[in-house]
MDAnalysis code that builds the backbone (N, CA, C; Angstrom):
import MDAnalysis as mda
import numpy as np

u = mda.Universe.empty(663, n_residues=221, atom_resindex=np.repeat(np.arange(221), 3), trajectory=True)
u.add_TopologyAttr("name", ["N", "CA", "C"] * 221)
u.add_TopologyAttr("resid", np.arange(1, 222))
u.add_TopologyAttr("resname", ["MET", "ASN", "TYR", "VAL", "ALA", "GLY", "ASP", "LEU", "ARG", "ASP", "GLN", "LEU", "VAL", "GLN", "VAL", "GLY", "SER", "ALA", "VAL", "VAL", "GLY", "ALA", "GLY", "LEU", "VAL", "VAL", "GLY", "SER", "GLY", "GLY", "ASN", "LEU", "SER", "ALA", "ARG", "GLU", "PRO", "GLY", "ALA", "ASP", "ASP", "ILE", "TRP", "VAL", "THR", "ALA", "THR", "GLY", "THR", "TRP", "LEU", "ASP", "ARG", "LEU", "ASP", "ARG", "SER", "ASP", "PHE", "CYS", "ARG", "VAL", "SER", "ILE", "ALA", "THR", "GLY", "ALA", "VAL", "ALA", "GLY", "GLY", "SER", "PRO", "PRO", "PRO", "ALA", "THR", "GLY", "SER", "ARG", "SER", "GLY", "ALA", "GLY", "GLN", "PHE", "PRO", "THR", "SER", "GLU", "LEU", "ALA", "LEU", "HIS", "LEU", "GLU", "THR", "TYR", "ARG", "ALA", "ARG", "ARG", "ASP", "VAL", "ASN", "ALA", "ILE", "VAL", "HIS", "LEU", "HIS", "PRO", "GLN", "ASN", "THR", "LEU", "LEU", "LEU", "ASP", "ALA", "LEU", "ASP", "GLU", "PRO", "ILE", "ARG", "LEU", "ILE", "THR", "THR", "ASP", "HIS", "ALA", "PHE", "TYR", "LEU", "ARG", "ARG", "VAL", "ALA", "ARG", "THR", "PRO", "TYR", "HIS", "PRO", "PRO", "GLY", "THR", "ALA", "GLU", "VAL", "ALA", "ARG", "VAL", "ALA", "ALA", "ASP", "ALA", "SER", "ALA", "ASP", "GLY", "THR", "ASN", "CYS", "VAL", "ILE", "LEU", "ALA", "ARG", "HIS", "GLY", "CYS", "SER", "VAL", "LEU", "ALA", "ASP", "THR", "VAL", "GLU", "LEU", "ALA", "HIS", "LYS", "ARG", "ALA", "LEU", "TYR", "LEU", "GLU", "GLU", "ALA", "ALA", "LEU", "LEU", "THR", "PHE", "ARG", "ALA", "VAL", "SER", "ALA", "GLY", "LEU", "ALA", "HIS", "ARG", "LEU", "PRO", "ALA", "THR", "MET", "PRO", "VAL", "LEU", "ASP", "ARG", "ALA"])
u.atoms.positions = np.array([
    [0.843, -1.187, 0.000],
    [0.000, 0.000, 0.000],
    [0.881, 1.240, 0.000],
    [0.691, 2.125, -0.953],
    [1.442, 3.365, -1.016],
    [0.536, 4.527, -0.621],
    [1.029, 5.352, 0.280],
    [0.274, 6.520, 0.711],
    [0.720, 7.712, -0.126],
    [-0.220, 8.411, -0.676],
    [0.087, 9.546, -1.533],
    [-0.457, 10.807, -0.890],
    [0.158, 11.927, -1.216],
    [-0.314, 13.205, -0.697],
    [-1.714, 13.478, -1.213],
    [-2.495, 14.134, -0.383],
    [-3.860, 14.450, -0.789],
    [-4.786, 14.465, 0.407],
    [-6.055, 14.249, 0.160],
    [-7.065, 14.295, 1.201],
    [-6.794, 13.214, 2.252],
    [-6.717, 13.605, 3.518],
    [-6.455, 12.652, 4.592],
    [-7.533, 11.583, 4.690],
    [-8.747, 11.919, 4.291],
    [-9.820, 10.929, 4.340],
    [-9.519, 9.755, 3.419],
    [-8.888, 10.018, 2.289],
    [-8.547, 8.922, 1.375],
    [-7.520, 7.990, 2.009],
    [-6.573, 8.563, 2.759],
    [-5.590, 7.733, 3.448],
    [-6.258, 6.897, 4.544],
    [-7.188, 7.483, 5.272],
    [-7.888, 6.743, 6.310],
    [-8.777, 5.652, 5.719],
    [-9.337, 5.895, 4.544],
    [-10.102, 4.853, 3.853],
    [-9.203, 3.655, 3.570],
    [-7.975, 3.926, 3.115],
    [-7.018, 2.844, 2.857],
    [-6.732, 2.061, 4.130],
    [-6.510, 2.764, 5.232],
    [-6.230, 2.099, 6.497],
    [-7.406, 1.222, 6.910],
    [-8.619, 1.773, 6.809],
    [-9.794, 1.017, 7.215],
    [-9.909, -0.310, 6.498],
    [-9.731, -0.289, 5.202],
    [-9.814, -1.514, 4.422],
    [-8.711, -2.488, 4.818],
    [-7.503, -1.974, 5.018],
    [-6.355, -2.833, 5.310],
    [-6.463, -3.483, 6.685],
    [-6.900, -2.730, 7.701],
    [-6.928, -3.304, 9.047],
    [-8.046, -4.330, 9.205],
    [-9.149, -4.131, 8.496],
    [-10.191, -5.155, 8.512],
    [-9.678, -6.416, 7.821],
    [-9.011, -6.231, 6.689],
    [-8.438, -7.367, 5.979],
    [-7.411, -8.122, 6.799],
    [-6.711, -7.405, 7.678],
    [-5.693, -8.029, 8.523],
    [-6.292, -8.630, 9.795],
    [-7.598, -8.493, 9.982],
    [-8.256, -9.066, 11.142],
    [-8.067, -8.287, 12.429],
    [-7.731, -7.001, 12.329],
    [-7.488, -6.194, 13.519],
    [-8.756, -5.586, 14.094],
    [-9.867, -5.718, 13.387],
    [-11.152, -5.212, 13.856],
    [-12.233, -5.867, 13.017],
    [-13.424, -6.012, 13.578],
    [-14.539, -6.606, 12.839],
    [-15.760, -5.718, 12.970],
    [-16.708, -5.924, 12.058],
    [-17.960, -5.184, 12.097],
    [-17.739, -3.685, 12.041],
    [-18.507, -2.977, 12.841],
    [-18.374, -1.522, 12.879],
    [-17.524, -1.076, 14.044],
    [-16.680, -1.983, 14.563],
    [-15.758, -1.620, 15.633],
    [-14.615, -0.776, 15.108],
    [-13.928, -0.107, 16.016],
    [-12.769, 0.696, 15.658],
    [-13.147, 2.044, 15.075],
    [-12.193, 2.960, 15.107],
    [-12.395, 4.299, 14.540],
    [-11.047, 4.923, 14.236],
    [-11.046, 5.876, 13.317],
    [-9.824, 6.460, 12.781],
    [-9.938, 7.977, 12.766],
    [-8.800, 8.652, 12.887],
    [-8.808, 10.112, 12.754],
    [-7.448, 10.589, 12.266],
    [-7.450, 11.804, 11.730],
    [-6.199, 12.422, 11.274],
    [-6.393, 13.920, 11.145],
    [-5.299, 14.640, 11.194],
    [-5.310, 16.083, 10.973],
    [-4.062, 16.476, 10.205],
    [-4.136, 17.609, 9.550],
    [-2.939, 18.185, 8.949],
    [-2.042, 18.691, 10.072],
    [-0.723, 18.618, 9.904],
    [0.180, 19.061, 10.969],
    [-0.143, 20.479, 11.443],
    [-0.336, 20.613, 12.745],
    [-0.621, 21.912, 13.335],
    [-2.057, 22.363, 13.224],
    [-2.910, 21.593, 12.567],
    [-4.305, 21.989, 12.380],
    [-5.075, 21.920, 13.692],
    [-6.142, 22.703, 13.779],
    [-6.962, 22.750, 14.980],
    [-8.197, 21.874, 14.889],
    [-8.327, 21.126, 13.802],
    [-9.458, 20.207, 13.697],
    [-9.001, 18.904, 13.061],
    [-9.851, 17.889, 13.178],
    [-9.515, 16.552, 12.689],
    [-10.629, 16.034, 11.795],
    [-10.283, 15.075, 10.961],
    [-11.261, 14.210, 10.309],
    [-11.367, 12.947, 11.148],
    [-12.567, 12.544, 11.504],
    [-12.758, 11.343, 12.310],
    [-13.931, 10.552, 11.735],
    [-13.848, 9.231, 11.828],
    [-14.915, 8.396, 11.285],
    [-16.234, 8.657, 12.006],
    [-17.304, 8.556, 11.256],
    [-18.644, 8.773, 11.803],
    [-19.116, 7.546, 12.568],
    [-20.078, 7.753, 13.427],
    [-20.616, 6.658, 14.223],
    [-21.278, 5.602, 13.340],
    [-21.057, 4.343, 13.692],
    [-21.691, 3.248, 12.972],
    [-21.022, 2.826, 11.687],
    [-19.914, 3.465, 11.314],
    [-19.273, 3.120, 10.044],
    [-18.475, 1.827, 10.161],
    [-18.459, 1.058, 9.069],
    [-17.615, -0.144, 8.953],
    [-16.318, 0.290, 8.284],
    [-15.186, -0.051, 8.892],
    [-13.921, 0.498, 8.418],
    [-13.527, 0.020, 7.032],
    [-14.065, -1.109, 6.580],
    [-13.724, -1.562, 5.232],
    [-14.715, -1.078, 4.183],
    [-15.624, -0.182, 4.559],
    [-16.619, 0.339, 3.616],
    [-16.642, 1.864, 3.604],
    [-15.547, 2.483, 4.001],
    [-15.513, 3.931, 4.144],
    [-15.387, 4.639, 2.801],
    [-15.954, 5.839, 2.738],
    [-15.617, 6.807, 1.698],
    [-15.602, 8.182, 2.361],
    [-15.367, 9.223, 1.588],
    [-15.192, 10.546, 2.186],
    [-16.412, 11.013, 2.975],
    [-17.592, 10.540, 2.610],
    [-18.805, 10.972, 3.302],
    [-18.930, 10.369, 4.695],
    [-18.061, 9.422, 5.041],
    [-18.142, 8.737, 6.327],
    [-17.266, 9.377, 7.400],
    [-16.842, 10.620, 7.173],
    [-15.997, 11.321, 8.134],
    [-16.645, 12.633, 8.555],
    [-16.393, 13.008, 9.796],
    [-16.834, 14.303, 10.320],
    [-15.611, 15.161, 10.616],
    [-15.740, 16.454, 10.385],
    [-14.670, 17.389, 10.739],
    [-15.015, 17.990, 12.095],
    [-14.079, 17.877, 13.041],
    [-14.370, 18.225, 14.430],
    [-13.260, 19.111, 14.987],
    [-13.647, 20.130, 15.739],
    [-12.690, 21.003, 16.406],
    [-12.040, 20.261, 17.563],
    [-10.716, 20.306, 17.636],
    [-10.009, 19.662, 18.739],
    [-10.302, 20.378, 20.052],
    [-10.379, 21.684, 20.023],
    [-10.560, 22.459, 21.254],
    [-11.941, 22.285, 21.853],
    [-12.968, 22.283, 21.009],
    [-14.340, 22.317, 21.528],
    [-15.127, 21.034, 21.316],
    [-14.703, 20.189, 20.379],
    [-15.477, 19.001, 20.036],
    [-16.649, 19.284, 19.134],
    [-16.778, 20.533, 18.674],
    [-17.894, 20.896, 17.802],
    [-17.663, 20.344, 16.400],
    [-18.725, 19.884, 15.782],
    [-18.666, 19.354, 14.429],
    [-18.817, 20.501, 13.442],
    [-18.006, 20.506, 12.397],
    [-18.104, 21.541, 11.368],
    [-19.513, 21.573, 10.806],
    [-20.050, 22.782, 10.654],
    [-21.421, 22.924, 10.188],
    [-22.381, 23.257, 11.312],
    [-21.844, 23.266, 12.552],
    [-22.662, 23.705, 13.674],
    [-23.344, 22.615, 14.457],
    [-23.181, 21.350, 14.069],
    [-23.828, 20.280, 14.809],
    [-23.118, 20.070, 16.137],
    [-23.849, 19.914, 17.238],
    [-23.210, 19.663, 18.522],
    [-22.673, 18.249, 18.590],
    [-21.681, 17.992, 19.434],
    [-21.214, 16.613, 19.592],
    [-22.323, 15.757, 20.169],
    [-22.410, 14.473, 19.764],
    [-23.490, 13.615, 20.246],
    [-23.288, 13.214, 21.692],
    [-24.357, 12.815, 22.350],
    [-24.271, 12.289, 23.699],
    [-23.523, 10.966, 23.683],
    [-22.897, 10.624, 24.799],
    [-22.162, 9.367, 24.897],
    [-23.056, 8.196, 24.518],
    [-22.550, 7.350, 23.628],
    [-23.305, 6.171, 23.224],
    [-24.310, 6.422, 22.132],
    [-24.410, 7.664, 21.629],
    [-25.379, 7.958, 20.573],
    [-25.062, 7.190, 19.311],
    [-26.070, 6.615, 18.679],
    [-25.889, 5.860, 17.439],
    [-26.923, 6.370, 16.440],
    [-26.695, 7.567, 15.932],
    [-27.714, 8.204, 15.107],
    [-27.550, 7.957, 13.627],
    [-26.612, 7.052, 13.264],
    [-26.484, 6.742, 11.850],
    [-25.186, 7.243, 11.267],
    [-24.590, 6.445, 10.387],
    [-23.315, 6.792, 9.783],
    [-23.423, 8.089, 9.007],
    [-22.365, 8.882, 9.061],
    [-22.306, 10.096, 8.281],
    [-22.933, 11.303, 8.947],
    [-23.594, 11.151, 10.118],
    [-24.240, 12.275, 10.773],
    [-23.455, 12.794, 11.968],
    [-22.961, 11.899, 12.798],
    [-22.249, 12.274, 13.998],
    [-20.913, 11.550, 14.066],
    [-19.937, 12.125, 14.793],
    [-18.657, 11.429, 14.961],
    [-18.822, 10.160, 15.778],
    [-17.832, 9.294, 15.704],
    [-17.774, 8.095, 16.514],
    [-18.056, 8.388, 17.987],
    [-18.652, 7.425, 18.665],
    [-18.892, 7.572, 20.108],
    [-17.589, 7.615, 20.897],
    [-16.468, 7.274, 20.243],
    [-15.150, 7.361, 20.872],
    [-14.459, 8.684, 20.549],
    [-15.213, 9.694, 20.173],
    [-14.616, 10.977, 19.811],
    [-13.702, 11.509, 20.910],
    [-14.135, 11.422, 22.166],
    [-13.324, 11.959, 23.266],
    [-11.963, 11.286, 23.338],
    [-11.898, 9.997, 23.022],
    [-10.624, 9.277, 23.024],
    [-9.633, 9.942, 22.080],
    [-10.103, 10.352, 20.915],
    [-9.245, 11.006, 19.938],
    [-8.901, 12.430, 20.392],
    [-9.900, 13.189, 20.778],
    [-9.658, 14.592, 21.111],
    [-8.704, 14.760, 22.285],
    [-8.880, 13.964, 23.337],
    [-8.008, 14.114, 24.512],
    [-6.556, 13.799, 24.175],
    [-6.343, 12.832, 23.296],
    [-4.968, 12.509, 22.915],
    [-4.362, 13.605, 22.061],
    [-5.126, 14.153, 21.115],
    [-4.591, 15.268, 20.321],
    [-4.265, 16.466, 21.215],
    [-5.056, 16.700, 22.222],
    [-4.790, 17.818, 23.133],
    [-3.519, 17.597, 23.930],
    [-3.252, 16.323, 24.263],
    [-2.065, 16.002, 25.048],
    [-0.802, 15.909, 24.204],
    [-0.972, 15.639, 22.909],
    [0.183, 15.372, 22.030],
    [0.082, 16.211, 20.762],
    [0.700, 17.362, 20.759],
    [0.662, 18.229, 19.581],
    [1.416, 17.627, 18.405],
    [2.287, 16.636, 18.662],
    [3.050, 16.003, 17.594],
    [2.262, 14.918, 16.874],
    [1.131, 14.509, 17.403],
    [0.345, 13.426, 16.819],
    [-0.609, 13.971, 15.762],
    [-0.582, 13.341, 14.588],
    [-1.465, 13.751, 13.481],
    [-2.386, 12.636, 13.011],
    [-2.289, 11.457, 13.613],
    [-3.150, 10.346, 13.227],
    [-3.327, 9.401, 14.407],
    [-4.555, 8.917, 14.587],
    [-4.872, 7.955, 15.648],
    [-5.682, 6.820, 15.042],
    [-5.232, 5.599, 15.293],
    [-5.911, 4.396, 14.830],
    [-6.371, 3.628, 16.073],
    [-7.663, 3.513, 16.253],
    [-8.216, 2.783, 17.395],
    [-8.854, 1.498, 16.885],
    [-8.306, 0.351, 17.313],
    [-8.727, -0.956, 16.812],
    [-8.956, -1.916, 17.974],
    [-9.398, -3.147, 17.634],
    [-9.667, -4.180, 18.634],
    [-8.898, -5.464, 18.280],
    [-7.584, -5.420, 18.243],
    [-6.796, -6.582, 17.811],
    [-6.854, -7.726, 18.826],
    [-7.161, -8.930, 18.366],
    [-7.494, -10.036, 19.260],
    [-6.316, -10.509, 20.109],
    [-5.144, -10.697, 19.508],
    [-4.008, -11.188, 20.288],
    [-3.553, -10.157, 21.314],
    [-3.555, -8.909, 20.920],
    [-3.187, -7.834, 21.841],
    [-4.103, -7.822, 23.054],
    [-5.409, -7.921, 22.815],
    [-6.370, -7.865, 23.911],
    [-6.345, -9.129, 24.762],
    [-6.138, -10.276, 24.131],
    [-6.084, -11.517, 24.896],
    [-4.896, -11.521, 25.851],
    [-3.727, -11.114, 25.373],
    [-2.560, -11.069, 26.246],
    [-2.789, -10.113, 27.413],
    [-3.395, -8.971, 27.138],
    [-3.648, -8.020, 28.207],
    [-4.608, -8.609, 29.236],
    [-5.648, -9.317, 28.758],
    [-6.599, -9.948, 29.672],
    [-5.928, -11.015, 30.531],
    [-4.879, -11.647, 30.000],
    [-4.114, -12.649, 30.744],
    [-3.026, -12.017, 31.601],
    [-2.971, -10.683, 31.598],
    [-1.944, -9.937, 32.334],
    [-0.547, -10.325, 31.865],
    [-0.432, -10.524, 30.558],
    [0.835, -10.919, 29.948],
    [1.332, -9.764, 29.081],
    [2.459, -9.154, 29.417],
    [2.954, -8.037, 28.616],
    [3.404, -8.484, 27.231],
    [3.224, -7.619, 26.260],
    [3.686, -7.885, 24.902],
    [5.190, -7.642, 24.842],
    [5.931, -8.634, 24.350],
    [7.375, -8.489, 24.193],
    [7.698, -7.930, 22.808],
    [8.650, -7.034, 22.752],
    [9.154, -6.509, 21.484],
    [10.286, -7.428, 21.057],
    [10.009, -8.262, 20.066],
    [10.906, -9.366, 19.742],
    [11.853, -9.038, 18.593],
    [11.357, -8.355, 17.585],
    [12.177, -8.079, 16.412],
    [12.671, -6.637, 16.418],
    [13.616, -6.356, 15.528],
    [14.110, -4.986, 15.415],
    [13.015, -4.043, 14.928],
    [12.097, -4.531, 14.094],
    [10.984, -3.695, 13.658],
    [10.100, -3.315, 14.841],
    [9.839, -4.260, 15.733],
    [9.039, -3.947, 16.922],
    [9.709, -2.850, 17.737],
    [11.010, -3.003, 17.956],
    [11.740, -2.028, 18.768],
    [11.737, -0.654, 18.120],
    [11.906, -0.614, 16.807],
    [11.992, 0.667, 16.116],
    [10.641, 1.369, 16.036],
    [9.606, 0.628, 15.638],
    [8.303, 1.262, 15.406],
    [7.480, 1.431, 16.685],
    [7.567, 0.495, 17.605],
    [6.712, 0.548, 18.787],
    [7.412, 1.203, 19.982],
    [8.660, 0.857, 20.191],
    [9.492, 1.387, 21.282],
    [8.986, 0.963, 22.656],
    [7.756, 1.243, 22.976],
    [7.176, 0.766, 24.231],
    [5.660, 0.716, 24.077],
    [5.039, -0.099, 24.911],
    [3.591, -0.296, 24.876],
    [3.048, -0.054, 26.269],
    [2.084, 0.840, 26.392],
    [1.458, 1.130, 27.684],
    [0.161, 0.351, 27.821],
    [-0.183, 0.004, 29.057],
    [-1.434, -0.692, 29.353],
    [-2.223, 0.138, 30.356],
    [-3.525, 0.244, 30.134],
    [-4.369, 1.035, 31.025],
    [-5.473, 0.167, 31.609],
    [-5.997, 0.527, 32.779],
    [-7.093, -0.246, 33.378],
    [-8.390, -0.061, 32.611],
    [-9.337, -0.938, 32.889],
    [-10.616, -0.901, 32.176],
    [-11.449, 0.313, 32.567],
    [-11.990, 0.958, 31.559],
    [-13.041, 1.959, 31.705],
    [-14.010, 1.735, 30.554],
    [-15.286, 1.969, 30.744],
    [-16.259, 1.709, 29.679],
    [-15.945, 2.507, 28.410],
    [-16.122, 1.896, 27.237],
    [-15.895, 2.601, 25.973],
    [-16.759, 3.859, 25.877],
    [-16.210, 4.864, 25.248],
    [-16.950, 6.090, 24.995],
    [-17.042, 7.044, 26.155],
    [-16.374, 6.737, 27.255],
    [-16.474, 7.587, 28.435],
    [-15.310, 8.559, 28.533],
    [-15.519, 9.585, 29.366],
    [-14.447, 10.545, 29.610],
    [-13.264, 9.877, 30.295],
    [-13.538, 8.846, 31.098],
    [-12.467, 8.175, 31.840],
    [-11.514, 7.438, 30.908],
    [-12.053, 6.701, 29.935],
    [-11.161, 5.978, 29.027],
    [-10.374, 6.954, 28.165],
    [-10.979, 8.076, 27.804],
    [-10.257, 9.093, 27.036],
    [-9.121, 9.685, 27.856],
    [-9.382, 9.909, 29.146],
    [-8.375, 10.510, 30.013],
    [-7.188, 9.576, 30.224],
    [-7.456, 8.297, 30.527],
    [-6.328, 7.388, 30.801],
    [-5.507, 7.145, 29.542],
    [-6.159, 7.122, 28.377],
    [-5.424, 6.940, 27.126],
    [-4.506, 8.130, 26.858],
    [-5.028, 9.332, 27.069],
    [-4.214, 10.529, 26.855],
    [-3.070, 10.590, 27.854],
    [-3.357, 10.263, 29.118],
    [-2.309, 10.287, 30.142],
    [-1.198, 9.280, 29.818],
    [-1.587, 8.101, 29.315],
    [-0.598, 7.062, 29.006],
    [0.299, 7.446, 27.846],
    [-0.195, 8.306, 26.963],
    [0.585, 8.698, 25.789],
    [1.358, 9.990, 25.997],
    [1.121, 10.675, 27.099],
    [1.686, 12.012, 27.289],
    [3.208, 12.010, 27.316],
    [3.825, 10.882, 27.695],
    [5.291, 10.815, 27.764],
    [5.932, 10.444, 26.432],
    [5.128, 10.379, 25.374],
    [5.657, 10.025, 24.058],
    [5.347, 8.614, 23.638],
    [4.672, 7.845, 24.485],
    [4.260, 6.491, 24.121],
    [3.246, 6.545, 22.989],
    [3.423, 5.684, 21.988],
    [2.559, 5.725, 20.802],
    [1.647, 4.511, 20.659],
    [1.732, 3.558, 21.573],
    [0.873, 2.373, 21.541],
    [0.285, 2.177, 22.926],
    [-1.028, 2.341, 23.031],
    [-1.706, 2.254, 24.318],
    [-2.784, 1.179, 24.233],
    [-2.711, 0.206, 25.152],
    [-3.732, -0.836, 25.225],
    [-4.778, -0.427, 26.249],
    [-6.026, -0.479, 25.855],
    [-7.157, -0.156, 26.719],
    [-7.796, -1.478, 27.138],
    [-7.682, -1.829, 28.398],
    [-8.086, -3.149, 28.876],
    [-9.511, -3.501, 28.449],
    [-9.663, -4.751, 27.931],
    [-10.955, -5.320, 27.520],
    [-11.674, -4.451, 26.487],
    [-10.908, -3.681, 25.754],
    [-11.522, -2.733, 24.823],
    [-10.799, -2.708, 23.485],
    [-9.561, -2.228, 23.463],
    [-8.852, -2.095, 22.191],
    [-7.500, -1.460, 22.394],
    [-6.983, -0.893, 21.314],
    [-5.711, -0.184, 21.392],
    [-5.853, 1.162, 20.703],
    [-5.040, 2.088, 21.117],
    [-4.955, 3.399, 20.492],
    [-3.520, 3.573, 20.027],
    [-3.334, 3.690, 18.710],
    [-1.999, 3.758, 18.122],
    [-1.838, 5.123, 17.453],
    [-0.736, 5.795, 17.758],
    [-0.546, 7.189, 17.374],
    [0.674, 7.348, 16.475],
    [0.657, 8.403, 15.663],
    [1.830, 8.723, 14.843],
    [1.673, 10.122, 14.269],
    [2.737, 10.585, 13.628],
    [2.671, 11.892, 12.979],
    [2.148, 11.799, 11.556],
    [1.967, 10.579, 11.040],
    [1.353, 10.381, 9.731],
    [0.396, 9.200, 9.802],
    [-0.554, 9.170, 8.886],
    [-1.483, 8.048, 8.802],
    [-0.736, 6.758, 8.508],
    [0.209, 6.823, 7.605],
    [0.962, 5.630, 7.230],
    [1.691, 5.024, 8.427],
    [2.350, 5.868, 9.219],
    [3.103, 5.352, 10.355],
    [2.175, 4.782, 11.426],
    [1.030, 5.402, 11.650],
    [0.065, 4.846, 12.598],
    [-0.392, 3.464, 12.151],
    [-0.618, 3.303, 10.858],
    [-1.011, 2.007, 10.306],
    [0.097, 0.976, 10.540],
    [1.332, 1.338, 10.243],
    [2.452, 0.411, 10.460],
    [2.537, -0.006, 11.917],
    [2.417, 0.951, 12.805],
    [2.521, 0.623, 14.225],
    [1.414, -0.333, 14.671],
    [0.215, -0.136, 14.157],
    [-0.884, -1.041, 14.509],
    [-0.584, -2.466, 14.061],
    [-0.024, -2.599, 12.880],
    [0.320, -3.934, 12.375],
    [1.431, -4.568, 13.203],
    [2.461, -3.797, 13.541],
    [3.573, -4.345, 14.311],
    [3.156, -4.660, 15.748],
    [2.235, -3.891, 16.304],
    [1.752, -4.193, 17.643],
    [1.095, -5.565, 17.679],
    [0.231, -5.846, 16.715],
    [-0.442, -7.141, 16.707],
    [0.523, -8.265, 16.345],
    [1.504, -7.989, 15.506],
    [2.507, -9.010, 15.199],
    [3.294, -9.364, 16.457],
    [3.703, -8.363, 17.215],
    [4.428, -8.621, 18.461],
    [3.561, -9.399, 19.437],
    [2.268, -9.067, 19.486],
    [1.351, -9.791, 20.366],
    [1.200, -11.241, 19.930],
    [1.100, -11.477, 18.632],
    [0.960, -12.846, 18.132],
    [2.183, -13.685, 18.476],
    [3.386, -13.151, 18.263],
    [4.598, -13.895, 18.587],
    [4.700, -14.148, 20.094],
    [4.321, -13.149, 20.876],
    [4.329, -13.342, 22.322],
    [3.346, -14.430, 22.728],
    [2.153, -14.409, 22.144],
    [1.141, -15.408, 22.488],
    [1.605, -16.818, 22.128],
    [2.269, -16.960, 21.008],
    [2.783, -18.276, 20.622],
    [3.804, -18.775, 21.637],
    [4.652, -17.864, 22.112],
    [5.646, -18.256, 23.111],
    [4.970, -18.628, 24.428],
    [3.948, -17.867, 24.814],
    [3.199, -18.174, 26.031],
    [2.532, -19.541, 25.903],
    [1.909, -19.800, 24.750],
    [1.213, -21.067, 24.532],
    [2.174, -22.250, 24.589],
    [3.409, -22.033, 24.166],
    [4.411, -23.095, 24.178],
    [5.128, -23.208, 25.519],
    [4.751, -22.354, 26.463],
    [5.411, -22.369, 27.766],
    [6.812, -21.812, 27.746],
    [7.103, -20.990, 26.753],
    [8.471, -20.479, 26.579],
    [8.569, -18.963, 26.729],
    [7.531, -18.346, 27.248],
    [7.551, -16.888, 27.354],
    [8.707, -16.393, 28.215],
    [9.122, -17.208, 29.193],
    [10.223, -16.800, 30.075],
    [11.540, -16.649, 29.327],
    [11.604, -17.202, 28.124],
    [12.842, -17.112, 27.350],
    [12.881, -15.866, 26.460],
    [11.784, -15.133, 26.423],
    [11.765, -13.905, 25.636],
    [12.339, -12.756, 26.454],
    [13.049, -11.842, 25.802],
    [13.585, -10.693, 26.553],
    [12.456, -9.802, 27.044],
    [12.589, -9.313, 28.270],
    [11.575, -8.412, 28.821],
    [11.553, -7.093, 28.074],
    [12.705, -6.644, 27.635],
    [12.808, -5.391, 26.891],
    [13.794, -5.594, 25.746],
    [13.746, -4.637, 24.812],
    [14.693, -4.646, 23.701],
    [15.165, -3.221, 23.492],
    [16.460, -3.007, 23.251],
    [16.940, -1.633, 23.075],
    [16.188, -0.915, 21.961],
    [15.841, 0.338, 22.218],
    [15.213, 1.164, 21.194],
    [16.230, 1.438, 20.097],
    [15.814, 1.215, 18.870],
    [16.725, 1.355, 17.735],
    [16.384, 2.612, 16.931],
    [17.387, 3.211, 16.370],
    [17.211, 4.311, 15.433],
    [17.758, 3.884, 14.082],
    [17.132, 4.402, 13.043],
    [17.577, 4.055, 11.687],
    [17.963, 5.316, 10.948],
    [18.981, 5.200, 10.137],
    [19.431, 6.353, 9.363],
    [18.417, 6.660, 8.283],
])
């Protein structure tokens, strides 16, 4: 998949199709957002949208500061499901709080990857096994359970990322993966689940104790 300059919604459409194809989310789960560097508003998926069926009409433009939807529509009440294309995702606060905490972040991918969530439910940390894991992920934060769509889950996700962490696991819920570009957020989401899958295989084989607890952070020229 090659990312080309242009409308950010087109890039998010590509991500949506790819992550569903990779099994990182099913049904109308998950949500995506992006902004131009330094912009005060974001494009975010609308409520009820299926990530592998997106087009430009499935995104809402929302102010980061106020949560107001472009065109004057107020943000929906928590849990509102008024139909695709009308209101932002019920996880809007999750995106907005992170953008407020991280001015360097321009894309957020929120998914429900099965191996990542299973390991977290087993209280088993994800090991960074390969050099790609170390380079792209660097570290993975885990947060306690809070109900989806609430101010609490948005707050803990933002707090967990405030130190520069770009991969945050939300217990019994999903993950929030951040980057300065849509492409990099997509890569990180894929590497997070790959690291989780390899860790799970080692756990299943009774060999998790042989995996390194940490791996040096790598830089590439």
